[in-house]
C-alpha positions in Angstrom: 6.9 -0.7 -3.2 8.7 2.4 -4.6 7.1 5.1 -6.8 8.9 7.3 -9.2 7.6 10.6 -10.4 8.6 14.1 -11.5 7.8 16.9 -9.2 6.8 20.5 -10.1 10.5 21.5 -10.2 11.4 19.0 -12.8 13.2 16.7 -10.4 12.9 13.0 -10.6 11.8 11.7 -7.2 11.7 8.1 -5.9 9.7 7.4 -2.7 9.5 4.2 -0.7 5.9 3.6 0.2 6.4 0.5 2.3 6.2 -3.3 2.2 3.1 -5.4 2.1 2.7 -8.9 3.7 1.3 -11.5 1.3 0.0 -15.0 2.1 1.5 -16.5 -1.0 3.6 -15.3 -4.0 1.2 -16.0 -6.8 0.7 -13.2 -9.3 -2.9 -12.7 -8.2 -2.0 -12.4 -4.5 0.7 -9.8 -5.5 -1.8 -7.9 -7.6 -4.2 -7.7 -4.6 -1.4 -6.5 -2.4 -0.5 -3.9 -5.0 -4.1 -2.6 -5.2 -4.3 -2.5 -1.4 -1.2 -0.3 -1.1 -2.3 2.0 -3.9 -5.7 2.5 -2.3 -4.0 3.3 1.1 -2.2 6.2 -0.5 -5.1 7.3 -2.7 -3.3 6.4 -5.9 -4.9 5.0 -9.0 -3.4 2.3 -11.1 -4.7 4.1 -14.2 -2.0 6.8 -13.7 0.9 4.3 -13.8 3.1 4.7 -16.8 5.8 2.1 -16.1 6.5 -0.9 -13.9 9.7 -2.7 -13.1 10.4 -5.9 -11.2 13.1 -8.6 -10.9 13.3 -11.6 -13.2 11.0 -13.9 -11.2 8.3 -15.6 -13.4 5.4 -14.6 -11.1 6.5 -10.9 -11.6 7.6 -10.6 -15.2 5.5 -13.5 -16.7 4.3 -12.4 -20.1 1.0 -14.2 -19.9 0.2 -14.7 -16.2 2.7 -12.6 -14.3 2.0 -9.5 -12.2 3.1 -7.2 -15.1 0.5 -8.8 -17.4 -2.3 -8.4 -14.7 -1.4 -4.7 -14.5 -1.2 -4.3 -18.2 -4.7 -5.8 -18.6 -6.0 -3.0 -16.4 -3.7 -0.3 -17.7 -2.1 -1.0 -21.1 0.2 2.0 -20.8 2.0 0.7 -17.7 4.8 -0.6 -19.8 7.0 -3.2 -18.1 10.8 -2.8 -18.3 13.0 -5.4 -16.7 15.8 -3.9 -14.5 18.7 -3.4 -16.9 21.3 -4.2 -14.2 19.6 -7.4 -13.4 19.2 -8.4 -17.1 22.9 -7.8 -17.7 23.7 -9.9 -14.6 21.5 -12.7 -16.0 23.5 -12.5 -19.3 26.8 -12.9 -17.4 25.4 -15.9 -15.4 24.2 -17.6 -18.5 27.4 -17.0 -20.4 29.4 -18.4 -17.4 27.5 -21.7 -17.8 27.5 -21.9 -21.5 30.4 -24.3 -21.7 32.5 -26.4 -19.2 35.6 -24.3 -19.8 34.0 -20.9 -18.8 32.2 -22.6 -15.9 35.4 -24.0 -14.6 37.2 -20.7 -15.0 34.7 -18.8 -12.8 34.8 -21.6 -10.2 38.6 -21.3 -10.1 38.4 -17.5 -9.8 35.9 -17.8 -6.9 38.1 -20.4 -5.1 41.2 -18.2 -5.5 39.4 -15.1 -4.2 38.0 -16.9 -1.3 41.4 -18.5 -0.4 43.2 -15.2 -0.5 40.4 -13.2 1.2 40.2 -15.3 4.3 43.8 -14.8 5.2 45.3 -11.4 5.9 48.8 -12.8 5.4 48.0 -14.2 1.9 46.3 -10.9 0.9 49.3 -8.8 2.1 51.7 -11.1 0.1 49.6 -10.8 -3.0 49.4 -7.0 -2.7 53.2 -6.8 -2.1 53.8 -9.0 -5.1 51.6 -6.9 -7.3 53.3 -3.7 -6.0 56.8 -5.1 -6.8 55.5 -6.1 -10.3 54.2 -2.5 -10.9 57.4 -1.0 -9.8 59.3 -3.2 -12.2 57.1 -2.3 -15.1 57.4 1.4 -14.3 61.2 1.2 -14.3 61.2 -0.7 -17.6 58.8 1.7 -19.2 56.2 -1.0 -19.9 53.5 1.1 -18.2 53.4 4.8 -17.4 52.4 6.7 -14.2 49.4 9.0 -14.1 46.4 10.1 -12.1 44.1 7.2 -11.4 46.4 4.7 -13.0 47.9 1.5 -11.5 45.9 1.8 -8.3 44.0 -0.6 -6.1 40.3 -0.1 -6.8 37.0 -1.5 -5.5 33.4 -1.6 -6.7 31.6 1.7 -6.8 29.0 2.4 -4.1 25.3 2.1 -5.0 24.9 5.9 -4.7 27.8 6.6 -7.0 26.5 4.2 -9.7 23.0 5.7 -9.5 24.4 9.3 -9.7 26.4 8.5 -12.8 23.8 6.4 -14.5 22.7 7.7 -18.0 19.5 5.8 -18.6 18.8 7.3 -22.0 21.9 5.9 -23.5 21.5 2.4 -22.1 19.9 0.8 -25.1 22.5 2.4 -27.4 25.3 0.8 -25.4 23.6 -2.6 -25.7 23.5 -2.2 -29.5 27.1 -1.1 -29.5 28.1 -4.2 -27.5 26.3 -6.5 -29.9 27.9 -4.9 -33.0 31.4 -5.2 -31.4 30.7 -8.8 -30.5 29.8 -9.6 -34.1 33.0 -7.9 -35.3 35.1 -9.7 -32.8 33.5 -13.0 -33.8 34.4 -12.5 -37.5 37.9 -10.9 -37.1 39.0 -10.8 -33.5 40.5 -14.3 -33.0 43.9 -13.6 -34.4 44.5 -10.4 -32.3 43.2 -12.1 -29.1 45.4 -15.1 -29.7 48.5 -12.9 -30.1 47.7 -11.2 -26.8 47.2 -14.5 -25.1 50.6 -15.8 -26.4 52.3 -12.7 -25.1 50.7 -13.1 -21.7 51.7 -16.8 -21.5 55.3 -15.9 -22.4 55.4 -13.2 -19.8 54.0 -15.5 -17.1 56.0 -18.6 -18.3 53.0 -20.6 -19.2 53.4 -23.4 -21.7 51.6 -22.8 -25.1 50.2 -25.9 -26.7 50.7 -26.6 -30.4 47.4 -25.7 -32.0 47.6 -28.6 -34.5 48.0 -31.3 -31.8 45.0 -33.6 -31.4 43.1 -33.9 -28.1 39.9 -35.8 -27.2 36.7 -33.9 -26.9 36.3 -32.8 -23.3 34.3 -35.1 -21.1 35.2 -38.3 -22.9 38.1 -40.7 -22.5 40.4 -41.1 -25.5 40.4 -44.9 -24.8 36.7 -45.2 -25.4 36.6 -44.0 -28.9 36.2 -40.3 -28.2 36.3 -37.9 -31.1 39.6 -36.1 -31.5 39.9 -32.4 -32.3 42.8 -30.0 -32.5 43.7 -27.5 -29.9 42.7 -24.8 -32.3 39.2 -26.3 -32.8 38.8 -26.6 -29.0 39.8 -23.0 -28.2 38.3 -21.3 -31.3 35.1 -23.2 -31.9 34.5 -24.7 -28.5 35.2 -21.6 -26.4 35.7 -18.4 -28.4 32.8 -18.8 -30.8 30.5 -20.5 -28.2 30.9 -17.7 -25.7 30.3 -14.9 -28.2 27.2 -16.7 -29.7 25.8 -17.1 -26.2 26.4 -13.4 -25.4 24.5 -12.4 -28.6 21.7 -14.8 -28.0 21.2 -13.7 -24.3 21.3 -10.0 -25.2 18.6 -10.6 -27.9 16.4 -12.6 -25.5 16.8 -10.4 -22.4 16.0 -7.1 -24.2 12.7 -7.6 -26.0 11.8 -5.5 -29.0 9.0 -3.6 -27.2 11.3 -2.3 -24.5 14.1 -1.5 -26.8 11.8 0.3 -29.2 10.5 2.4 -26.4 13.9 3.3 -25.2 15.2 4.0 -28.7 12.5 6.7 -28.9 13.4 8.0 -25.5 17.1 8.2 -26.6 16.1 10.9 -29.1 15.6 13.3 -26.2 19.2 13.0 -25.0 20.6 16.5 -24.8 24.2 15.4 -25.1 26.1 16.7 -28.1 23.7 19.6 -28.6 20.8 17.2 -29.1 22.7 15.1 -31.6 20.2 12.2 -31.4 17.1 14.4 -31.8 14.6 12.9 -34.3 11.1 14.3 -34.5 9.5 11.3 -36.1 10.8 9.0 -33.4 9.5 11.3 -30.7 6.1 11.5 -32.4 6.0 7.7 -32.5 6.8 7.7 -28.7 3.8 10.0 -28.2 1.5 7.7 -30.2 2.5 4.8 -27.9 1.0 6.7 -25.0 -2.4 7.1 -26.5 -4.0 7.9 -23.2 -1.7 11.0 -22.8 -1.6 12.2 -26.4 -4.6 12.5 -28.7 -4.3 12.4 -32.5 -4.5 16.2 -32.5 -1.7 16.4 -29.8 0.6 14.2 -31.9 0.2 16.5 -34.9 0.7 19.6 -32.8 3.7 17.9 -31.1 5.5 17.7 -34.5 5.4 21.5 -34.9 6.2 22.1 -31.2 9.3 19.9 -31.5 10.6 22.0 -34.4 10.3 25.2 -32.5 11.6 23.7 -29.3 14.8 22.2 -30.7 15.6 25.5 -32.5 15.0 27.4 -29.3 17.1 25.3 -27.0 20.0 24.9 -29.4 20.4 28.7 -29.4 20.2 29.0 -25.6 23.5 28.7 -23.8 21.9 27.5 -20.6 20.7 24.3 -22.4 24.2 23.7 -23.8 25.3 22.5 -20.4 22.6 19.8 -20.1 24.0 16.3 -19.7 20.9 14.2 -19.2 17.1 14.2 -19.3 16.7 15.1 -15.7 18.9 18.2 -16.1 16.8 19.1 -19.2 13.5 18.9 -17.3 14.9 21.1 -14.6 16.1 23.7 -17.1 12.7 23.8 -18.8 11.0 24.5 -15.4 13.5 27.1 -14.4 13.1 28.9 -17.8 9.3 28.4 -17.8 9.5 26.6 -21.1 7.4 23.7 -19.6 4.4 26.0 -19.9 5.3 27.2 -23.5 6.0 23.6 -24.6 3.6 21.5 -22.5 3.5 18.6 -24.9 7.3 18.4 -25.1 7.6 18.5 -21.4 4.9 15.8 -21.0 7.0 13.6 -23.2 10.1 14.2 -21.2 8.2 13.4 -18.0 7.1 10.1 -19.4 10.6 9.3 -20.4 12.0 10.1 -17.0 9.6 7.9 -15.0 10.4 4.7 -16.9 11.8 2.3 -14.3 14.8 0.8 -16.0 16.6 0.1 -12.7 15.4 -1.2 -9.3 18.4 0.1 -7.2 16.1 1.8 -4.7 14.2 -1.4 -4.1 17.5 -3.3 -3.6 18.6 -0.7 -1.0 15.3 -1.2 0.7 16.1 -4.9 1.2 19.5 -3.9 2.6 17.8 -1.5 5.0 15.6 -4.4 6.2 18.7 -6.3 7.3 19.8 -3.3 9.3 16.4 -2.7 11.0 15.3 -6.3 11.7 18.3 -7.7 13.6 18.7 -10.8 15.9 17.7 -8.6 18.9 14.6 -7.3 17.0 13.5 -10.4 15.2 9.9 -10.4 16.4 8.8 -7.1 14.9 5.3 -7.2 13.5 4.7 -6.0 9.9 3.4 -2.6 10.8 6.3 -1.7 13.1 8.9 -2.9 10.6 7.1 -1.1 7.8 7.1 2.2 9.7 10.7 1.8 10.8 11.8 1.1 7.2 10.0 4.2 5.9 11.6 6.4 8.6 15.0 4.9 7.8 14.9 5.0 4.0 13.2 8.4 3.8 15.3 9.9 6.6 16.2 12.9 4.5 12.5 13.8 4.2 11.8 13.1 7.9 14.7 15.2 9.0 12.9 18.3 7.7 9.9 17.7 10.0 9.9 19.7 13.2 10.1 17.8 16.5 7.2 19.7 18.0 4.9 18.5 15.2 5.9 14.9 15.8 5.3 15.2 19.5 1.9 16.7 19.0 0.8 14.1 16.5 2.0 11.3 18.8 0.1 12.9 21.7 -3.1 13.1 19.7 -3.2 9.3 19.1 -4.6 8.6 22.6 -4.5 10.0 26.2 -1.2 9.8 27.9 -0.3 9.9 31.5 1.7 13.1 31.0 0.3 15.5 28.4 2.3 18.1 26.5 1.9 21.6 27.9 -0.6 23.7 26.0 0.7 26.3 23.7 0.2 29.7 25.3 -1.7 32.3 23.3 0.6 35.1 22.1 -0.3 38.7 22.9 0.3 41.6 20.6 1.0 45.0 22.2 -0.1 48.2 20.5 
């Protein structure tokens, strides 16, 4: 379990509390394990303002999942599915929406595996790609520049988390859906021209779009329906894939979560608070009824008017790039005491768990700690080892003497630590 909170300096902190062994994976067993861990650290479930899990039904179940059991006890612990995982599920669903896309990804996987297992094949592919780039540079088809035409790899988890702008996530989803709709209506001709140019360049035969072919999966000798190549590529693949993308995006991002994040997006300081809307922020405050009374909501409207005018005329806030930076600036300038309701709203926005990257890294750490040589670790030993490994930055600040004394105090040892001698002061 990982907790996310805002400290007294306005910094967003994520701390790994540990893992809990469960006898089974039903939602009620998981709820009992959650309550046990919260009690261990003297935390109350009533203080939770967000929860995030993976896509398993026992976790995210709307009626009987863990998130529903938590919501029954605390209606303000809003559940938000991990955005990265939702997008991954969208890609998986789209890859299986029709046989052509399914075969395409299978071919890509086979090609990557075939090339990767052989250093010779990989070197040949890289050399061929290098020669092709040199040829394109000489002909003027592409141009050199910093960061262009280079071999790249996937970004590390730390880099993706550092560059992640949570506030704008929901806006990007809406932008993708609008672009997909526009492409569905008017994008076929441009895409088809690009494909024809690619086929000519790679010497790939281009079929006549008016020729008839049987529907895929049926033999033409058994009375299969005949369609044109155009119908197969346009209706059977192009339109089908875009419709599946739109359908999955609508299903994976429910209205409650998107509405919550739309309100949060109004706090984005980019562009001199270009998305700032007072009514949306007051609506966000009304969602958290346990943190904002009716009087607070009315007072918040006036505080927001003064706050936005104040920060827009302050050069220090002109450099803010995200919500975390805004919270830090407010604490540094002591504005969190002058605008406590606004700062409370920012804190609630910051602790929304829209990604579970810290939990994923915890599972990766488990593979490092529990190896074949240490495969009989009990739960307590592995839990303590994982906490020390994952939170090593925090433990590095603890003095060795304090660790030794605490370890000595657990029980009598054969060799005790020397007693600290009393210090004398000379006058």
